[in-house]
One Martini backbone bead per residue (centre of mass of N, CA, C, O) as a GRO file, in nm:
protein
  116
    1MET     BB    1  -0.544   0.611   0.203
    2PHE     BB    2  -0.327   0.781   0.402
    3LEU     BB    3  -0.218   0.978   0.222
    4PRO     BB    4  -0.200   1.353   0.184
    5ILE     BB    5  -0.379   1.264  -0.085
    6GLU     BB    6  -0.578   1.274  -0.358
    7ILE     BB    7  -0.775   0.985  -0.454
    8GLN     BB    8  -0.917   0.752  -0.647
    9SER     BB    9  -1.121   0.522  -0.455
   10VAL     BB   10  -1.280   0.239  -0.310
   11ASN     BB   11  -1.092   0.287  -0.069
   12GLN     BB   12  -1.116   0.310   0.295
   13PRO     BB   13  -1.020   0.339   0.622
   14GLY     BB   14  -1.323   0.266   0.740
   15GLN     BB   15  -1.282  -0.052   0.638
   16LEU     BB   16  -1.132  -0.079   0.883
   17LEU     BB   17  -1.047  -0.157   1.165
   18ALA     BB   18  -1.039  -0.031   1.450
   19GLY     BB   19  -0.710   0.128   1.520
   20GLU     BB   20  -0.373   0.043   1.532
   21TYR     BB   21  -0.132   0.112   1.275
   22LYS     BB   22   0.142  -0.006   1.129
   23ALA     BB   23   0.400   0.168   0.944
   24ASN     BB   24   0.560   0.105   0.629
   25CYS     BB   25   0.859   0.157   0.408
   26ALA     BB   26   0.934   0.058   0.088
   27VAL     BB   27   1.211   0.094  -0.129
   28TYR     BB   28   1.220   0.094  -0.490
   29SER     BB   29   1.399  -0.002  -0.788
   30SER     BB   30   1.463   0.009  -1.091
   31PRO     BB   31   1.682  -0.132  -1.304
   32ASN     BB   32   1.737   0.180  -1.424
   33SER     BB   33   1.669   0.408  -1.193
   34LYS     BB   34   1.399   0.578  -1.298
   35THR     BB   35   1.221   0.419  -1.073
   36VAL     BB   36   1.023   0.485  -0.777
   37VAL     BB   37   0.899   0.279  -0.501
   38MET     BB   38   0.651   0.326  -0.254
   39HIS     BB   39   0.569   0.079   0.006
   40TYR     BB   40   0.293   0.094   0.194
   41GLU     BB   41   0.231  -0.052   0.513
   42TYR     BB   42  -0.055  -0.194   0.699
   43THR     BB   43  -0.068  -0.305   1.049
   44ARG     BB   44  -0.236  -0.431   1.285
   45ILE     BB   45  -0.210  -0.445   1.599
   46GLY     BB   46  -0.138  -0.791   1.645
   47ALA     BB   47  -0.080  -0.871   1.359
   48THR     BB   48   0.068  -1.053   1.081
   49VAL     BB   49  -0.077  -0.891   0.858
   50ALA     BB   50  -0.165  -0.698   0.614
   51ASP     BB   51  -0.451  -0.454   0.536
   52ALA     BB   52  -0.272  -0.235   0.387
   53CYS     BB   53  -0.179  -0.054   0.078
   54VAL     BB   54   0.074   0.162  -0.094
   55LEU     BB   55   0.151   0.282  -0.421
   56LEU     BB   56   0.442   0.487  -0.533
   57PHE     BB   57   0.515   0.613  -0.835
   58VAL     BB   58   0.840   0.758  -0.943
   59GLU     BB   59   0.952   0.921  -1.204
   60GLU     BB   60   1.196   1.100  -1.363
   61SER     BB   61   0.985   1.314  -1.480
   62GLY     BB   62   0.760   1.311  -1.220
   63THR     BB   63   0.570   1.098  -1.255
   64THR     BB   64   0.275   0.974  -1.105
   65ARG     BB   65   0.165   0.682  -0.934
   66MET     BB   66  -0.133   0.530  -0.778
   67CYS     BB   67  -0.213   0.276  -0.534
   68ASP     BB   68  -0.449   0.067  -0.354
   69PHE     BB   69  -0.491  -0.168  -0.074
   70ILE     BB   70  -0.738  -0.419   0.053
   71ARG     BB   71  -0.842  -0.620   0.302
   72MET     BB   72  -1.081  -0.839   0.305
   73PRO     BB   73  -1.284  -1.034   0.495
   74ASP     BB   74  -1.195  -1.290   0.288
   75ARG     BB   75  -0.868  -1.200   0.249
   76SER     BB   76  -0.864  -1.049   0.009
   77TRP     BB   77  -0.780  -0.830  -0.252
   78ARG     BB   78  -0.820  -0.463  -0.316
   79ASP     BB   79  -0.821  -0.223  -0.539
   80SER     BB   80  -0.885   0.107  -0.629
   81PHE     BB   81  -1.081  -0.026  -0.877
   82GLY     BB   82  -1.197  -0.329  -0.765
   83ALA     BB   83  -0.994  -0.542  -0.792
   84ARG     BB   84  -0.967  -0.905  -0.726
   85SER     BB   85  -0.748  -1.104  -0.497
   86ASP     BB   86  -0.565  -1.351  -0.313
   87SER     BB   87  -0.326  -1.192  -0.449
   88LEU     BB   88  -0.133  -0.911  -0.450
   89LEU     BB   89   0.059  -0.974  -0.691
   90ASP     BB   90  -0.179  -0.973  -0.910
   91LEU     BB   91  -0.230  -0.651  -0.876
   92LEU     BB   92   0.046  -0.582  -0.961
   93PRO     BB   93   0.261  -0.455  -1.154
   94ALA     BB   94   0.474  -0.640  -1.336
   95GLU     BB   95   0.726  -0.463  -1.307
   96PHE     BB   96   0.768  -0.489  -0.994
   97ALA     BB   97   0.936  -0.775  -1.007
   98GLU     BB   98   1.219  -0.615  -1.083
   99TYR     BB   99   1.261  -0.478  -0.840
  100ARG     BB  100   1.469  -0.318  -0.583
  101LEU     BB  101   1.561  -0.302  -0.274
  102VAL     BB  102   1.675   0.015  -0.077
  103ASP     BB  103   1.454   0.066   0.159
  104GLU     BB  104   1.351   0.088   0.512
  105ARG     BB  105   1.065   0.219   0.705
  106ASP     BB  106   0.944   0.353   0.990
  107MET     BB  107   0.620   0.532   1.020
  108GLY     BB  108   0.469   0.433   1.267
  109SER     BB  109   0.124   0.551   1.316
  110GLN     BB  110  -0.212   0.473   1.261
  111PHE     BB  111  -0.552   0.579   1.291
  112VAL     BB  112  -0.880   0.413   1.320
  113GLY     BB  113  -1.103   0.536   1.452
  114GLU     BB  114  -1.270   0.382   1.727
  115PRO     BB  115  -1.182   0.209   1.963
  116ALA     BB  116  -1.340  -0.069   2.140
   0.00000   0.00000   0.00000
């Protein structure tokens, strides 16, 4: 959604409230260390929970997969294909549960629309 690459997604940054979003990236590794996942999370300044996130899977072969997620007005999550759930974990690939956190980074801010 915010990464500077084109993907097909039903989610768009303009669906979020206008304002500044703090961006963080958590890096995870698969149990066999052959896949790395970068989990970008975007939290509106002043909020306590994320409003959007992007998962970028990079496999040892160089193959990449990406999906994004946005929090809907009813507080459920919607993935880039339109599937919805009250829990983000329900929308993540099952294999992600076995990955381990290896790094976390503050990615600065992203701005959406014109602040009110």
